[in-house]
C-alpha positions in Angstrom: 0.0 0.0 0.0 1.2 3.5 -0.8 2.2 5.7 2.2 0.1 8.9 2.3 2.2 12.0 2.4 0.4 14.9 4.1 2.2 17.5 2.0 0.9 15.7 -1.2 -2.6 15.5 0.3 -2.5 19.3 0.9 -1.4 19.8 -2.7 -4.1 17.5 -4.0 -6.8 19.3 -2.0 -5.7 22.7 -3.2 -5.5 21.6 -6.8 -8.9 20.0 -6.8 -10.4 23.0 -5.0 -8.8 25.4 -7.6 -10.2 23.3 -10.5 -13.6 23.0 -8.8 -16.5 21.1 -10.2 -19.2 18.8 -9.0 -18.7 15.6 -7.0 -17.4 13.1 -9.5 -19.3 10.3 -7.6 -22.9 11.7 -7.3 -22.7 14.6 -9.8 -24.1 17.1 -7.3 -22.5 20.6 -6.7 -19.9 20.9 -3.9 -19.8 23.8 -1.5 -16.0 24.2 -1.0 -16.5 26.5 2.0 -18.1 23.9 4.3 -15.7 22.9 7.1 -14.7 19.2 7.2 -16.0 18.6 10.7 -19.6 19.3 11.9 -19.4 22.4 14.3 -18.3 21.5 17.8 -17.6 17.8 17.0 -15.0 15.5 15.5 -17.7 14.0 13.2 -17.0 14.5 9.4 -19.6 16.5 7.6 -20.9 14.3 4.7 -21.4 17.4 2.5 -17.8 18.6 3.0 -15.2 18.5 0.2 -12.5 15.9 -0.1 -10.0 15.1 -2.7 -10.9 11.5 -3.7 -8.4 9.1 -5.3 -10.1 8.2 -8.6 -8.3 4.9 -8.7 -8.0 3.7 -5.1 -4.5 3.2 -3.6 -5.5 -0.4 -2.8 -6.2 -0.9 -6.6 -2.8 0.5 -7.7 -3.7 4.2 -7.9 -1.1 6.8 -7.2 -1.1 9.3 -4.4 -0.8 12.2 -6.8 -2.6 15.2 -8.1 -3.3 13.4 -11.4 -5.4 10.8 -9.5 -7.4 13.3 -7.4 -11.0 14.3 -8.1 -13.5 16.3 -6.1 -16.1 14.4 -4.0 -18.4 14.9 -1.0 -17.0 13.2 2.2 -20.2 11.1 2.4 -19.9 9.9 -1.2 -16.3 9.1 -0.8 -17.1 7.2 2.4 -19.6 5.1 0.5 -17.2 4.5 -2.4 -14.5 3.2 -0.1 -11.7 1.4 -2.0 -13.9 0.5 -5.1 -13.5 1.7 -8.6 -16.8 3.3 -9.5 -17.8 3.5 -13.2 -19.6 6.6 -14.4 -22.8 4.6 -15.0 -23.0 4.0 -11.2 -23.0 7.8 -10.7 -25.7 8.4 -13.3 -27.9 5.6 -12.0 -27.9 6.9 -8.5 -27.0 3.5 -7.0 -24.2 5.0 -5.0 -26.6 6.8 -2.7 
């Protein structure tokens, strides 16, 4: 498994935030200003932005900017380490 470098994670998040766009998993818009944690808790906000590895690290994907796409934290959590085809997003079966 690839070791996650926090500096690379920071670059990935900044790159994806700059490029913008909708969640690549559900297709819905992302509010990039929502904080990652729900206020006053350490619980992740499912609507928050994350930089998702398009090809999961467990499936041979790279921990690099070229493998990062925008996603909601909740959608990314449901995806886990699976490769999701675009038809899954359009059909709504991820939700």
